[in-house]
N, C-alpha and C positions, 0 to 999 in steps of 0.2 A: 436474686438474693433471698428468695422466698424460703422461709424456714417451715419445717414440718415438726412442730414441737415434740411429738411423741417419738420421733426418730433421732433426735440430736443430743439432748442432754445439756447439763449446765455449762460445761466447758465450751461446747460449740456455741451456745448462745452468748456466753461472756466474751469469747474471742471475737465473734461477729460484732457484738455491740462495741467492743473496744476498737476494733478496726474502723467501723463506721464513724465513731466519734473522733477518732484520731484523724480520719480523713476530713471531718468537719473542721477541725483545728488547722490542719495543714493547708487545705484548699482555701480557707479563709485567709491565712497568712499569705499564700501565693497571690491571691486576689488583691490584698492590700498592697503588696509589693508592685504588682502590675499596674494598679491604679496610680499609686504615688510616683512611680518611676516612668509612667506613661509608656509602658512596654507594649509592643505590638501583639502580645498574646492576651491582652486584657479580656477581650470578648470570649476567647476560648477558655481561659482560666475561670472566668465568671460562669460560663456555661457548665463547666465541670463541677464547680462549687454547687451550683443549683441542682445538680443531679443528686446530691447528698440527701436532701429531705425525702426524696422518693425512695432511696435505698433504705433509709431508717424506717420510713413508713411501712415498707414491705415486711420488715421484721415484726413490727407492731401488729400488722394485719394477721399474722399467724396466730396471735393470741387474742386480739381484740376485735377483729373483723374490719371490713373495708371502710365503714363510716368513720370509725375512730382513726384509722390509718390516714384517710383522706384529710381529716381535720388536722392531724399532727403534721402532715406534709405541708398543708397550707400555712400553719403557724410557723414552721421552721423555714419555709421559703420566705415568708415576710421578714423573719429575723435576719436572714442573710441579705435580702434586698435592701433592707433598712441600713444594715452595716455598710454595704457598699455605697449607698447614697450619703451616709454620714461622712465617710472618708472623702468622697468627692466634694461635698459641701465644705469640709474643713480645708481641703486642698485649695479650693477656690477662694478661701478667706471669707466665706459667707457665714458669719457667726450666728446670725438670726436663723437662717435656714438650718444650720447644724444643730442649734439648740432644739428646734422643733422636731427634727428627725430623731435626735437623741431621746427626747421625751417619748416619742412614739415607739422607739426601740425598747425602752425600759417598760412601757405599757405592754408591748408584745411579750416581753419576758414574764410579766405578771400573768398574761393570758396563758402562756405555756405552762407556768407553774400551776395555775388554777386548773387547766385542762388535765395535766398529768395527775394531779391529786384527785381529780374527779373520777378517773378511770381505775385507779389502783389505791386501795386503802393504806398501803405501805409507803406511798410517796406523799409525805405530809407537805401541805401547801407551803408553809413557811420555810421548811428545809429546801424545797424545790426553788422557791423564790430566792433564797440566799445564794444557792449554787448558781442560778441563772444570772443574778445581778453580779456576782463575783466574776463569772465568765465574761459578761459584757464589760465590766471594769478592766479586765485583763486585755481583752481585744482592743478596747479603746486606748489603753496605755501603749499597747504594741503599735497601733496605728499612729498615735501622736509622736511616739519616739521615731518612727520611720519618717513621718512628715518633717520632723526636726533634724533629720540626718543623724540621729543618735542610734546607729545600727547595733551597737553592743546592748543598749537598753532594750531595743526592740526584740532582739534575740532572747534576752533574759526574760522579758514579759511573755514571749512565746513559750519558753521552757516552763515557766510557772503555770501558764494556761494549759499546757499539755498535761501536766500532772492533774489539774482540776478536771479536765475533760475526761480523763481516764477514770477518775473517781466518780464522775457523773455516770459514765457507762456502767461502772460496777454497781452503783446505787439502782440504776434502772434494771439491770440484770437481777439483782437480789429481790427487788420488788416483784418482778415477773415470776421468779421462782417461788416466792412466798405465796403469791396469789394463785398460781397454777401448779401446786406441788405434784399433782397427778402426772404431769409431763416430765418430772425430774426424779422420780423414785427409782 
């Protein structure tokens, strides 16, 4: 998935970013379903979900280098692992453990927002934080609805989250284009 910025242009970057973040949302949903419904594909689905941070990091490496890409991959991996742990704790009825994981999950979102705003002046920390918290709220609502057997609500929360994740992809693309205009002239 490695991009070569000078060869690709805005549409290529935006389409790639949207695809990767759409995969982030879709594989998160599939992992939630596999965990909640105790499906035999849980490990494979989770493994595929955890490939997503590496794919996203490869795009970032094209612009920011390996060190930044590695840090982003680590933060996004933590984000996804914590989400899966949270669903499992909620499913087990362990509210104390779930609360602690949720606290760490939101702290991780703060770290992601802080990190992104530190590498690109067009990604303002508070805007990033609001987007990430809204993303977490929607994933949590989707998982809770699934755990409660409210499949219609779970789907509706996914649909809302999908719109947000695509907006996030667009914001990331716009920030990269503004920061590196020489690659998009």
